[in-house]
C-alpha positions as CSV (number, residue, x, y, z in Angstrom):
1,X,88.7,109.3,89.1
2,X,89.0,106.4,91.6
3,X,85.9,104.3,92.3
4,X,83.5,106.8,90.6
5,X,84.9,109.7,92.4
6,X,87.1,112.6,91.1
7,X,90.3,112.7,93.2
8,X,92.2,115.3,91.5
9,X,91.7,118.2,88.9
10,X,94.4,120.6,87.7
11,X,95.8,122.3,84.7
12,X,97.5,119.6,82.6
13,X,101.2,120.8,83.0
14,X,100.5,121.4,86.9
15,X,99.0,117.8,87.2
16,X,101.9,116.2,85.3
17,X,104.6,118.2,87.3
18,X,103.0,118.3,90.7
19,X,100.4,115.7,91.6
20,X,99.0,115.9,94.8
21,X,96.8,113.0,95.3
22,X,98.6,109.6,95.9
23,X,96.4,107.9,93.1
24,X,97.6,110.4,90.6
25,X,101.2,109.9,91.6
26,X,100.6,106.3,91.2
27,X,99.1,106.6,87.8
28,X,101.9,108.8,86.5
29,X,104.5,106.4,88.2
30,X,103.1,103.5,85.9
31,X,103.6,105.3,82.7
32,X,106.4,103.3,80.7
33,X,109.7,105.0,80.5
34,X,111.0,104.7,77.0
35,X,114.3,106.8,77.6
36,X,117.5,104.8,77.7
37,X,118.7,104.1,81.2
38,X,115.3,104.9,82.6
39,X,114.8,103.2,86.0
40,X,112.6,100.1,85.9
41,X,111.8,99.0,89.5
42,X,109.6,96.2,88.5
43,X,107.3,97.0,91.4
44,X,103.7,98.1,90.6
45,X,103.2,101.8,90.9
46,X,99.9,101.1,92.9
47,X,99.9,98.1,95.3
48,X,97.0,95.9,96.2
49,X,93.7,95.1,94.5
50,X,91.1,97.8,94.1
51,X,88.1,97.2,96.0
52,X,84.7,96.2,94.6
53,X,82.7,99.1,93.3
54,X,79.7,97.3,94.9
55,X,81.3,97.5,98.1
56,X,83.1,101.1,98.4
57,X,85.4,101.4,101.5
58,X,84.2,104.0,104.1
59,X,86.1,107.2,104.3
60,X,88.7,107.9,101.5
61,X,88.0,105.4,98.7
62,X,91.7,105.0,97.9
63,X,92.6,104.3,101.4
64,X,93.1,100.7,101.3
65,X,95.9,101.0,98.5
66,X,97.3,104.4,99.8
67,X,100.7,104.5,100.8
68,X,100.1,107.5,103.2
69,X,96.6,106.3,104.7
70,X,96.1,107.2,108.4
71,X,93.1,106.2,110.8
72,X,91.6,109.7,109.7
73,X,91.3,108.3,106.2
74,X,89.0,105.4,107.2
75,X,86.6,107.8,109.1
76,X,86.5,110.9,106.9
77,X,85.8,111.1,103.1
78,X,88.2,113.8,102.0
79,X,86.5,116.9,100.0
80,X,87.9,117.9,96.7
81,X,89.7,121.1,97.9
82,X,92.5,123.5,96.8
83,X,95.4,125.4,98.3
84,X,94.8,129.1,98.5
85,X,98.0,129.7,96.2
86,X,96.5,127.4,93.4
87,X,92.8,127.5,93.5
88,X,92.6,125.7,90.1
89,X,94.4,122.6,91.5
90,X,92.0,120.4,93.4
91,X,92.4,117.1,95.3
92,X,90.5,114.9,97.5
93,X,93.1,114.1,100.0
94,X,93.5,114.8,103.8
95,X,97.3,115.3,103.3
96,X,97.4,116.8,99.5
97,X,98.3,120.5,100.3
98,X,99.9,120.1,103.6
99,X,103.3,118.9,104.9
100,X,103.2,115.1,105.4
101,X,103.7,114.0,109.0
102,X,107.2,112.9,109.7
103,X,106.4,109.0,109.1
104,X,104.7,109.8,105.9
105,X,107.3,112.0,104.2
106,X,109.2,109.0,102.8
107,X,105.9,107.2,101.6
108,X,104.8,110.3,100.0
109,X,108.1,110.7,97.9
110,X,107.7,107.1,96.8
111,X,104.0,107.3,96.0
């Protein structure tokens, strides 16, 4: 949930193994790693400050902090939708279940 809106719903194992929303990816990246030799980049998993809940951004609520946001995200609030192959996995992101445009592929992997 981000700013009062559900952004992703999935069975537990699938959510942890294949998160589709950039916010979920960021939350999972923020989990401390206790294993010896686990990478610690020191960088925050989600950059930027969250917007005020009193002044929720237009379009996608996460777009101001999203590494893959596009102009469409400012205009359209994405629906909580699923992919045909996995109807139980829902995500509210325009790019959740489609291949990332070329310039976004690297940002998506880092998110």
